[in-house]
N, C-alpha and C positions, 0 to 999 in steps of 0.2 A: 496364271490361268484362273479361270472361274472355279471356285470351290463350292461343293455342296455342303461340306463340313468345314467351317473355318477352324483354323488352328492358331494358337498363340505360342509365343516362345517358351512359356512355362510348360505347356502341355508337351511341346516337342522335346524340350530338354529332359523332362521326366521320362518320356518314352525312350529316348536315346540312352539315358542312364540305366533304365531297366534292361534294355536289350544288351548294352555293353556289359552289364553285370552278368547276364546270362552267357554272353560270349566268353567272358573270363572264366566262369565256372566250367563251361564246356571244354575250353582249352586246357584247363587244369585237370579235370576228371577224365577226359577222353583222349587227350593228345599230349600229356606230359608237360603241360605248361607250368610256369611258376609266377603267375600274375596275381596280384592282390585284388580280388573283386571289389573290395570296399574302396580302394584307391581309384579304380577304373570308374566306379559309380560316381564318386564325388567329382572327379575331373569332368565327367560327362555332363553333370548338372551345370557346370560352368562353361561348357564348350562353345556356346554361341553368345556369351555374355556381351560381347562387343556390339551385338545387334540392339542393345538398349540404346546405344548412341547412333549406330549406322542405319538401323532398320534392316530388314531382310532384303537381300538382292537375289533375284532369280539365278539359279545355278547356271543356266545356259549363258547368261550375261557374265557371271563371275569367271567362267572358264572358257569364254569365247576365244581368247588367244593368250599366249604366255604373258604378254605385257599387261593385259587387263587383270589376269590372275595375280601377277606380282603386285600390281597397284592395289588390288583389293586386299591382299594379305598385309600390305603396308598400312592401309586404312584401318583394318582390324587391329593391328598392333598399336597404332596411334590411339584408337578408341579404348583399348585395354589399358594403355598408359594413362589415359585421362581418367578412367575409372579408378585405377590404382592410386593416382594422385589425389583423388577425392576422398580416399579413406583417411581416417585419423592416422597419424604417423605410427602410433603404437600398434596398429592393426595391419599395417602394410605388409610386413614380413609374413604374417600368417596367410595372406591372400595371394602373395606373389606366385606361388606354384599353381594356382588355379587360373591365373590370368596369362601366364607366359609358359609356353611349352619348354620342357627340359629335354635335351637330346638324350639323356640317360633313361628316359621313359618312352622311347620310340615304340616299343611293343605295346605299351598301354595306349598311346595315342593312335596306333594303328587299329586297335580294337574299337576305340571310340569313333574313328572315322568310318570303320566298317558298320558299326551300329547306326551311325548317321545315315549311311547309304541304305541300310535295311529299312530304316524308318521312312525314308523318302519313297522307297518301293512300297511299303505298307500304306502310305498315304495314297499312292496311285491305285493300289488294290481297293482301298476304301472308296475312292471316288468312282472307279469303274463299277464297283458293286452297286453304287447309288445311281448308275446310269450316266455318269459324266464321261463321255467319250473323249474329252479334251486331254485326258491323261493316258490315252492309248499309246502314243509314241513314247512318252516319258517312261511308262511302265516297262516297255521293251528295252529301252536304252539303259535304264537303271539296273534292270535285271542282268543285262550283259556286263555292266560294270561290276556288279557283285560277283558274278561267276569268274570274271577276270582277276579278282583279288587272289584267287587260289589259296584260300585260308580254310583248312578243314573244319574249324569251329564255325565259320560262317556257313559253309556248305551244310553242316549238320543242322544248324539253326534253321536254315531255309527249308530243309527237307522235313524236319520234325515239327517245327512250330508255325511256320508261315501259312501252311494250308488252313489252320484253324481261323485265320483272319478273314477267310472267305465265307465262314459259316454264320448262320443266324444263331441267336441265343438258344432257340429250341434244338438246333442241330448240335450245339456244344454239349447238350445233355446226352 
């Protein structure tokens, strides 16, 4: 879609990392979680690293049907393997956990995926605020996806923090 505010992978990854950190802190402080916020943050920084090779593919295309979704996951994995193999051998072990998801960290990755969704929603909010109506349908569908996550830390973040993204700088004061 046409954007009024272009976004690059670095900006997106930083925002996802910051939101994911917030979700981890909220989960721990308000809902009895045992998530390491620093770990969540670091993994979130790397969550879309495969796009260095693949580029970004629009979500409606990635998730059009199960076959395309699986094929794109395979492409992401191949891109991550390529990046991994480009590293000097003595550094590969250090970066492996950032390039390949570990089943033992499902709760961590669940927070990162939720943060990614929230950031997609915030992008829609930002575009709508700038008068870009192309994001109307996406805003509604992404919001419904976020609600369907049924994660109390996500609900808390949406209630407490997201409204401030619609404010002007003067209104933040």
